[in-house]
C-alpha positions, 0 to 999 in steps of 0.5 A: 289885333282884331279881325277888322284891323287885319282886314283893313290893313290887307285892303289898304295894301291891295288897293295900293296896287289895284292898277297892277293886280287887277289891271289885266288878265289873259283871255286863256285864264278867264275863258274855256275854249269850246271842245277843249275840255276834260271828259269824265270817265267812270268804271266799276272794279274790284280791289284785291289783296286786302288784309281782311278789311274787304267787303262782307260778301253776305252784305254786298251781293254786287261784290260777290257777283262781280267776283264770280263774273271776273273769275268766269272771264278767267275760265274759273267757274265759281257759281254756286260756291260759298265764297267767304273771302274778305280780301276783296272790295267793290269800288267805283273808279273815276278819272278825267281825260283831256281833249288831246290825250293820246293812246298809250298815255297814262292818267291817274284814277280815284277809287272809292268803296261801294260796300262795307269794306273798312280799308283799301290799304295794301290792295291792288285794283285789277283791270277795270275798263273806264267808260265815257258818257257815250258808253265807249271804253276810253281807258283801262285802269290797274295798279296798287292803291294808295290811300289818301287824295291826289289833292292832298297838299301835305299828307302828313297833316291830313288824316286819310280816309281808308275807304278812298284812294287813288292809283297814280298814273294807273290808267292807260288810254285806249281810245282817243277823243275825236277832236281836231283843231284843223277842221275848226272854222269857228270857235266859241269862248265860254267865260268862267264868270259870265259877264256882259261887259267882260264878254264885250271887252274880249270881243273888242280885243280880238277884233282890234288885234285882227283889225276886223270887226267881224271876227268876234261877236258876243252871243250872250254874257257867257259866250263869244263867237269867234270866226277863224280868219281865212288866212288861219283856216289851215293853222287854227292853232296859231290863231287860238294861241294869239287869242288866248294871250291877249290881255283884257281887264275883266269886269266884276259884279259888286259882291261880298262873300262871307264864310261864317265857319272860318270868319272869312270875309271877301269884298269885291272892289265895286261894293258901294253903299247909299246914305245910311246910319249905323249905330254900333257901340262907341262908333266914332266914324263919320265918312263925308270927305277925306279930312273927316275920314282921317279924323275918324281914324284918329278918334278910333285910336282912342282908348275905350275909357276915353270913348266911354267918357265922351259917350257920357258927355255927348250921348247919341254920338254913336250914330255914324252916317256913311254918305251916298257913294261910299266905297269899299275903302270907306266902309271897311275903314269905318267898320274897323274904327268900331273895333268890331269882331267878325260876327259883328261885321257880318251882322252890320253888312247884312243889316245894311243890305236889308235896309237897301243901302248896300249895292252888292250881292252877299253870299253866305257860305 
């Protein structure tokens, strides 16, 4: 079974549930609330206890200086000494902290080498302060290093990079981010995928729920301003909880995403094409109405020998006309009738766009 056949079958399955699958989404799933977000922390530290796989101090001056400074803080003067250890590595430590993280809570940290260390396996990160964008220390990290990534879905099938690792729950929060919902009188919602129609729909849904047209207003395609009603001024959390659980139907732009490396093609529902003729091998597709469309699929089921015989008997019939307003279903089924391969499908889509007949954005990765 070729790629287009699979893609077409998948589309027909999805389209049969369009009214359910794409009907509604919760506001909390498509927006970010201003102020309620993660914050990035970063720090410079040392990993010790490596089995000869650490930095070469002759090549990594910052590692040697970091070691000397660390020993001085412990009361050990090593300045001027000829340090030759290979059991230590300089690393960058990164983490994210949520807006409502509290003092004493723990978060995981990621670690990456700075010098020429070959592996962090078996090492231990020693106390490392983690700084925010304002230069303040918000957490301190320490603990044994695990090789791999926190995001590994199946570590047994992924070859870990020995110069990167993490410490699970290895940082303790020392300072909280100053943010309180009780003092909020207005809030801005930032759309994850800015769209003016979706923004207007969200504002309308909030105003209808509160029965007040002045509660929410659209500032731009990516921002909705929401005023906290007077009766919620001391309980903004309940108000936001009501807002985030409202459901709407987001709008989406006509877009085709193509990953040429994996051969993956994703086409949004709103893709349309104008009248255009496509010539590709033994094409027998002409989409004009439902009857003609069904007949084209019957013709597509013919064997290659039958198609070749028909082509010799009636040359020039490999030109298919896709009528104005043809939608995603017509386009995909028409291309599927060609039995084209992935790279051919990509070429056809790009060519139709270059001809100005494809009303969609194509993103190639």
